[in-house]
Phi, psi and omega in degrees: 000133184298137172084001176284156175292170184280202184290146180292154173280157179292145180250141183288155182288144179292147172264186184290324177296311176303322174306319180289319180291329176294323181293327177294311181302315183302318191267003181294149179281342177267151176291118184230131180226150174240143178227168168289179182299330188259003168108009175279131185286135176234347171212151191206102186279171186300325181289336174294316179295322175292312181304304184265354183064035179224136183279161177301324180297324175293321187266326183304130176093349181260161183284140176300344177292348180294336178251022179241135180299143184305327184285356179253001183298319180298314178300318182296320182289330171295320176299314182296326178297315184293319183286318176304332180277000176107003179277159169241147178234131185245136175048053177282106188281121177206200183234139177234163183247131174281175183294332181268012177084000179286131179287145180236114176292129185216152171253124179245135174248124180243133182226148177286148169261117182251152174272186182298335177270006182079014182275131172293119186243346182189188187225134171252142182234130169251122183242123182244127182289112177251024183298320176292317177297319176295321180295320178295318180301320182290318174305313182299314188296319180292321174302309178308314180298320176295320184281331171298321186265349186291154178273351179271145172289133177239123184226144168236154190210154177282174182287353172272350180089019179272132183286126179250339178208152188204108178280176186292323176296326174298325177292317177300314185279325182253352171093337186275145173275172176303316185294328177291329190259329185304130180068013172255158184287136175300340173302343178302326187260003183256124183305152179303326179284354180239016185300325184294341172302321181291328178294324174287329177299308181293328176296318180290325181288320171302330180280354179088012183259167181250138169261121191244119175051052175279111187277122187207194180233135175234169189249122182277169184295333179273003174097352181286142176268143183223134179290133180224160170240121186252132170243125183238123179239150178286149170254135182241152177272184187296338179267001180090001182286139177280122183239004180176196181212145175250147185228124173258125184244121179242128183285116180243033179300307180301324181289321178299310176306312180300317179301310180301319174300322178291325181289322177298316181300312180305315180292323179294315174308311185298318182293315182294325176302314183290322176293325176299315180300314181301318183291320175302319183298314186298322178298309177306311179302313179302323189276352177241015181292155178054037171075014177294142173280137179299126173275101187295319184294315178296316179306314180294328177293326180286324177292320177300319182296316178299317178306315183295326171292327183293317182301319175291328182288319175300318184290334177252036174057030176064018185259317185197167180231124175287138190298317186300318178294320178303311179298322177295321178303314180290339182251014180302329177289353175248030186308322180292344183269337180296126185095332173257299181263338177248125175246125186244127188213126175170159188285165176294131172214139183254112188274148169287161180305323180304307184300311179309323182290315183292307185292330176292320177289332181287316175308314181299314180296317184292322179293317179296321180290320180295324177294325179276314191236336189251227197292341183251017172276344171229190187266352183259341184293150183229159175222129174251119176245123181209162181212152182207161173252127179231091180060233179285358188248155179243133170228148171216150179221159173231116183230125180256151178201155179080001182267184167311144181305145183257140172228152178295144176302150179269344180216156181257112176258192187298318175306314181298325182286328173300304184290343186247287192292313189295314183295310183305313184285323185288325187247007177046057177228205183228137184235136174237118179242125183238149183239050182295160182304325184291342180146155184299143176231122175239139189216126182243136166220143180202166175297143180297329181295338178282346178249345181244343178043078181072012178241036182297342176277352187298139177084355177272000000 
């Protein structure tokens, strides 16, 4: 075999005492082998056979390098040289090879064998399999790394509630350092009105049960209350006896806030849905008053206008609708004319849902009227739509020109009520509708706070 040492040196014949020692070695639970100074195997006990899967007949006379990975040969020969010079090496952790090539993690103790004159004539090796120990160590190291790197607070405590470990995430979540909390009561982070929770938690742990994702409140070092989800599990010793508890603490402040926001949003959606249904019913009643037959196409057009408002509202998280987007949405069926025959101009303003509903429906009715009778009924008509902020006031206008000659209506229909009464009442404003021959003119003025609800700074 390449790299093996040469012929073994002669070993002395055993005495009666050495025979007794040999019997001890033969029956030892540890793998014990003897080699010459240069590593040729001269003895190989039964434990060696069990550990390496090789018989003494196979191994005696062979080099110890046969059970050592090739990449460790140079290191092994240096160790043999040191022991041959009289040194002892204890619990040297290394790797050995089984007969099937399987690596064995081992702790090796090497000692010089001396003759009666004290001369080193060989080397004894005690090899102990530490594979399970190393695996357990790696598992423990991995768990420690996980606990160190997790974003959840991980805490352990005794059955009396005394903290025995406190990771970095617990420090980040609760503000207390490990030094602050070790050997302190876990009750330190529990609000006074929730102390009974700890009694229930400890009783559950003692019963061997797990508390999973219990949502509660804890106190940070700065005195602030924090929403957390706690999972508590019993900790058992080697005999299975419960000796403590481990606790995982997760900050759920964002989750709680999101849940509250969702609850508020759902309440808002519910409220607006009811209002929208009421409005649909009102439209239907107005369109069938005094026994009139419902114009289904016109009714559906008005519902589509309402749906357009709702789309914009949903796109902006049910909070507001940009006025510019609202106007463009209600005029989208005249898209080719926008910019050429329809001029839209005004600063960015974010309307409340209520204001958007009133102004959106007015824009729809004005556009429908313009398409049938006004500036969009021919190819020459033009419409100017604009709005402005003037201190605490908001103004908006719709001016038509160039269309067929206009005359005032002889009766007031649902559309007239929308562009006048509905807008005026909804926005606590004033609406002026004029019908000069040159084209319809619609003007709205109202307090800015009526259309922005606390967003009077929007667009500035």
